[in-house]
N, C-alpha and C positions, 0 to 999 in steps of 0.2 A: 488425345485418347480416343479410341474406338468405343462407342457405346454399344453394349450388347443386349440391354434389356431396359425397358422404361415403363414405370407405372405412374398413372396420374389419377388421384381419387379426390373427390370433392364431398364436403358435408355442408349442405345448404342450411343456414340458419343454426350452425352448431354453436354459436356464441362462445364467450369465454370459457364456459364448462367443457364444451367440446374441444376447444383448442387445448385446455390443460389436461384433459383426458387423453388426447392424441400424444401429447408430449410424454405423459407417464408411460403409455405403451412402448413409445419409441425408446425411452430410457431403459425400460425393463428388457427390451430386445437387445440393446447395446450392452447391458449387463451380462446378459446370456452369451453373447458374442465374446466378450472379454474373458469370461470364464472358460470359454472353449479354445480361443486361439490368441488371447492376449493382445488384440488390436486395439489400441486406444483411439477414439474418435477426436477430431478437431471441431470444436463448436464455435459457431458465430451466431451473432444476434443482431437483427435490424429492427427498428420500431419508429413509427411516425403516426401520431394521432391514433385513429382506429385501426391503423394496419400495423402488423408486426410479422417477424419471421424468424425461425430458428433453424439453423442448418448445421448438420453433422457430415463431416468428411472423414472417411476411413481409407487409407492407402496401405496395401499389403503387397510384399513381394511374392511372386509365384515361383514355384520350384523350378520353373523353366527360364527364370531370369528376367521376366518382365513384371510390370507393376499392374495391380488391379485396384480400382478405385470405386468405392460406393459412396454415393451422396444422398442423404435423406434431407428433405426439406419440409417443414411444417409451417403453413402460413395462415394468417387471419386477416381477412378484409372486411371490416366492420363485422357482420354476423356470420359471415361465410368462412368455412375453414377448408384448407386443402393440404394434400400431401403428395409429394413426388418422391419417387425412388429411382435412382440411376445406377446402373452397374457398367463399368467400362474397364478396358484394358489399354495400355499403350501399344503403339504400332500403327501401321498403315490402315486407313479406312477399309472396311469390307474384306479384310483378310480373313481367311478361315480361322476361327478362333479354336485354340486347344483347350479353352476353359469350358467345363461342363457347368452350365448354369441351371439352377432349379429355383422354382418359386420360393422367394424368402419367406421365412416364418413370420416376419413382421406383417406382411399383407394378411396372412391368415389370421394372426392375432387382432388386427384391426376389424376384420370383417366379423369375426366370431364374437366380438363384444357388443355392447348394447346400442352402439351408434349405427345409423343407416347410412352407408357410404354409397356414392354414386360414381359412376365412371362413364364418360362419353354420354352423359344424360340418362343413364339407365341405372337401376339399382344393381349392385354387386352381389351375385348369387353364389352361395356355396354348394347348392344342390342343382341338379340339371332341371330344366323346365320340361314339363310333359305336354305333349299335344296328341289328344286322342280324337279319332273321328275325322271324316273328310272335311268337315267345316273348319276344324282346328288346323288341318293340313293346308287348307287355302289361306288362312292367317299366317302360317309360317311361311308359305311361298311368297307372301307380300313382303315379309321381313327379308327373306333371302334375296329378293330382287329389288330391294329399296336402294337406290343409288345413294342414300344419305347414310347407309349403314357403315360403320367404322370398324367394328370388331369382326374378326372371322367367326363362322358359326360351325360347330361340330355337331353333326347329327347321328345319333345312335338309333338304329331301327329295331324294332321288336320281332321276335320270331316265337310262334306258338305261345302267345300270351306272355312272354318274358324276354330276357336278354341272355345271350350265350354265357356271359360272366356277369351275374346280377349287379355287382358293385363297381364294374369297370368304368361306367359313365360317371359314377360319383368320384372316383379317383381321378379321371380325367378333369372333371370339373375343378377339383381342388389343384391339380397341377397348373391349370390354365386360369386360375382365379383372377379376375380383373384384366385378363388379356384376350379372352374369347367368351362367346356364349356357347354353352353346351346344352343341347336339347335331346330329347328322346321321343320317338313317334311310334305309334302303332301302325298296323298295315293300312288301315283305312286313311290315316293322316298322310301316309306315304303316297297314296293314290291321289289325294288332295293336292300335294306338292306337284306331282307329275302333271295334274290336270292344268296347272298354270305355267308349266315350263316344258322343257324338252324331256322326253321320257329317257333320254340317255343319261340325264342327271338324277336318276331315280335312286332310292336307297331303301332296300327291303331285305328281309330274311336274316337279320342279325349283321348287316353290313353297317360300316361307319364312313361317312363322307364329310370332308372339310369343304365348306363353301367360303371362298375368299370374299373380301368386299368387292364392290363394283360388278357382282355377278349379273349375268343376263340370261334369259331363258334359252338364248341360242348359242351359249358358250359350248366349247368343246368339252367333253367328260374329262380329258386330261388336264383341264384347267383347275379342276376341283377333285383332288385325290380321294380315292375310294379304297377302303380296306375290307376284305371279306372276312367272315367269321373265324377262318382258320389262321389268320394272322396272329402270332404270339402277342401275348398281352405286353410284354416288356418292349417289344419292337414298336407296336403301335403307340405307346406312351412316348418312347424316345423320339419317334419321327415327328409325332405332333409337337412336342417341345421344340425340336430342331426347326421345324418350319414356322411355328408361331412366335416364338420369342424374338427372332430378328425383325419381325414386322412391327413389334411394339415400338421400334425405334423410329419408324418412318411413318406410322398412321398419324393422322392429325388429332391426337388425343392430348389435351392439356387440362391442367387444373385452372378453373377459373380464378379461384382465390389466389393461387400463387402467381398468376399473370397480373392480377390487380395489385398485389404487393410489390411485384417487381416494377410496375410502372409508377407507383407512388414513391418508392425509394430512388428510383432513377430520376424523377422529378425533383426530389430533394436534394440530391447531388447537383443537379443543374442550378438550382437556386443557390446553393452554397458557392458554386463557382461564380455565378453572376454577382452575389454579394461581395465576394472577394475582388472581383474586377471593379465594381463600383468603389470599394474603399481605396483601391489603388489609384483610380482616376482621381478621387477627391484628394488623396495624398499628394498626388503630382501637382494638382493646382495650388494647394496650400504651400508647398515647398517651393513653388516656382521653378520647378526643374523642367518645364517645357516637355514633360512626357505625356501630356494629355492627347496630343495629336497621334502619337505613336500608339497609345492604348486604344483610341478610338478606331485607328486603322486596323489593329489587331482584332478589335470586337467585330468589325465589318467582315474581316476576312474569316473569322470563326463562324459568323453567321452564314456567309456564303458556303463554307465547307459543311455547315450543318444541313443547309438546303440540299447540297449535292448528296449528302450522305442519306438523306431521307428519300431522295429519288432512287438512289442505289438500293436501299433496303426494299423498296416496293418492287424493283426489278429482280432483286435476288429472291424475294418471296415467291414471285411467279416462277423463277427458274426452280425453286426448291420444290414447289408443288409438282412441277413437271417431273423432276427427278424422283420425287417420291412414287409417282405413278410408275416410272420405269422400274425403280427398285422392287416394288411389289410385283410388277410383271416378271421380273428376273426371279423373284422368290417363288412365284407360281411355276415357272419353268423348272426351277430346282425341285419343286414337289412332284414333277411328272413321273420321276423314277420311283416315287414312293407309293405305298399302298399296293393295291392289286389291280388287275386288269378290270376295266369296266364292263364286265359281263352282265348282260341282263339277266333277270331272274330265270332260272331253268324251267323247262316245260314240266308239268306234272306227269307223274308216271302212272297214275291209276285214275280211275273215275272218282274214287273217294277223295283223292287228293285235290282233283280239280274242283269238286264241290265244296271242299273245305276252304281252299283259297278264294273261291268266289264269294263264299260267306264272309271271309275276312275283308276282302278288298272291296266289296260292293255292299257292305252292310247298311248303308244310308240309301242305296238306290233300289235294292232288291229285298223282298221279304220272302223267306223261305218257309213253306209249309211243313207240317210234321211228317209227311209221306216222303219227302225228298230223300232222305238218308236210306230209307228202306228201299226205294226204287233204285238207288245207286248201287246199294249192296247186291242187288239181284242181277247186276250187269256183269259181264266179263270186265276184269280190272282194266284191260287195254281197250275196250270198246270206244268208239267214238271217232278217233282216238281221244284221250283225255284232254290233249292240248286244244283239240277243236271244241270240245264241250266248254272249256274255259273261255275260248274266244267267243262262242255263241252267248254265253252268259254275260261277257263283257260288252257286247253289242246291245243285249237286252238292257243292261245297267245304263248304257249311254242313252238309250231310247227313254228309260225312265227319267233320267236327269232333264233331258230336253222337254219332256212333257210337263214336268214340275217346275222348271226354271224359265228363264227368259227366252231361251231359244225355241222357237216354234218349229214343229216338224215340217209344216208347209204341204203335207200330203197325208194320204191314207196310212195308218200305222203298219198295215201288212205290206204295202208297197215300199214303205220306208226301210223296214227291216229286210225285205227281200233284196233290195239294192245293196245292202251292205253285207249280205250273207251269200252272195253269189247267184241269186236268181229266184224266180217265183216258187221253185220247188223246194226252197228251204223253209218256208213259213206258210202256214194256212190256217183258216178257220173252219169250223164245221159247216158242212153243206145243210141245206134246209132239211133233207130226208135224215141226215145224221142227228140233227138237234131233236127230231121227234122219235128217234130210236131208243127205247128204254133200256135195252142191253147196253148200248154204246154210252148211255147216260150213266149207268152204274159203273162202267169202267173208267170213265173220265171224270169221276167225282173224287176230289182230293181234299185234304185238310189245308185251309189257307192260313193257319196260325191261330185262329180263333174258332172257327167252325168248319163243317165241310160244305163244299160248293162244286157246282159243275164248272169245268173249264172248257172253253170252246176254241181257244187258240193254242197252236203248238209249233216248236221249231223241229225241223227234221234234221237231226245231226248226221245220222248214217243209217243206211239200210244194210241189212246182212242176211245171209241164209239162215244163221243161228239166231233165235230170238234174243239170246243174251247179248248179241252184238248190234242189235237194232235200237237205236237211241232216240228218245223223243224227250223234248222239254215242254211241258204245258204251263202256260202262264195266263194271267189275267191283265190285259194292257190298259183298262180303264182305271185302275186304282193307282194311288200314289202313296208309297212306292209300288212299283209293279210287283204282283205277287207270283212267285214261282211254286206251283203246286206239285210238280212231279219232273224228276230226272230219272228215267228208267226205260224199261222195255216199252215197245209199242204196245198199247193196251189190246 
């Protein structure tokens, strides 16, 4: 049988009540299935001391002539409870499956209930996780590039304070329940992620990106598919399912309780076989058949085969791990044709848009005063140009981060900024004569978010014959975060 989907859930310290509640949910789901397709399950039970297991197997013929099989197993190892769900079809391994598989209702029923289920060591969530702010983005970056991460992560990015389709992230979280981690981020969190990795792996403006396990900051953007906001809803859901469901069969996600029960039941079978061998040996001695030597020889031979089998298992486990890595790599390549081209965020088309995006992207690094929007509105919309204004504010945000963080500037702020903005003409402070000029003082006094103050430093974005195209950015470099008091005409 070719396995098409695999779920493994654990209920730590669920106890007898958790085991019985899980059995009840499975039986209710099976009754629902029988009412719809009439498929009777085959039930098997195994038990030894504090370990027990109930397994249901359902085989159904498909209209195309092959068999589909669903196996649900509920296990209890002392206080811990586990559930596994496997869906398979007969046929050669890794053949393209004609079966459309969707998240089984059983998984939703379990997670919606009163019990707190875990998968791969993390709680199973029905709702997307939300990351807001640059600091949260940095935490998400650590999750994305953690080599121990087992599940794929689907990132939904925010645009203008919301999402293009406000419930799509919730629908996808339901589709991929217990198979992927679904998160949503605001713009500031998106920049926090980029700050830790490659900017080509960015996710902004309503886009959706799938981050595979074993992601690194230096990965190619094509390794982690990106969908832009214009991709139809049905296509996005379908492609995510087609990419993620197959990975559930090869990722190293198992139920700890199920593994423990398997081990105990296997040991029980071995004990029974050894007891039968001892009885046979004793019977041979009592009856004087001379069979004892033959039995001992058979036992030694069996032990030798067991040792060889154990070595083979170790070798195969190593090979399986390598094959899993290769399969995940192939699935990544399969995803290269999905989603949209990895196009970086488009350039702002107006001064107002450049200022708005800077407010969103650098909300933790720059504090914008109340005069900024008024100054921007008084400029020609194409002044700067707008892309250059956003770039200058980005450099100023980087300056603010380095001043407040662990990275030292190592030089004078004006010189540091000038080196990154193309020369000494791009940034300046007021001269001594300018500082004592009352008329200039009046023109360079702006609101800092709390009160009005004099600003002595400014960035020269552009000069122009028309005042509406001559852009200056006044800022205060000594505060944390840096205050931007003016984006507008030359005073």
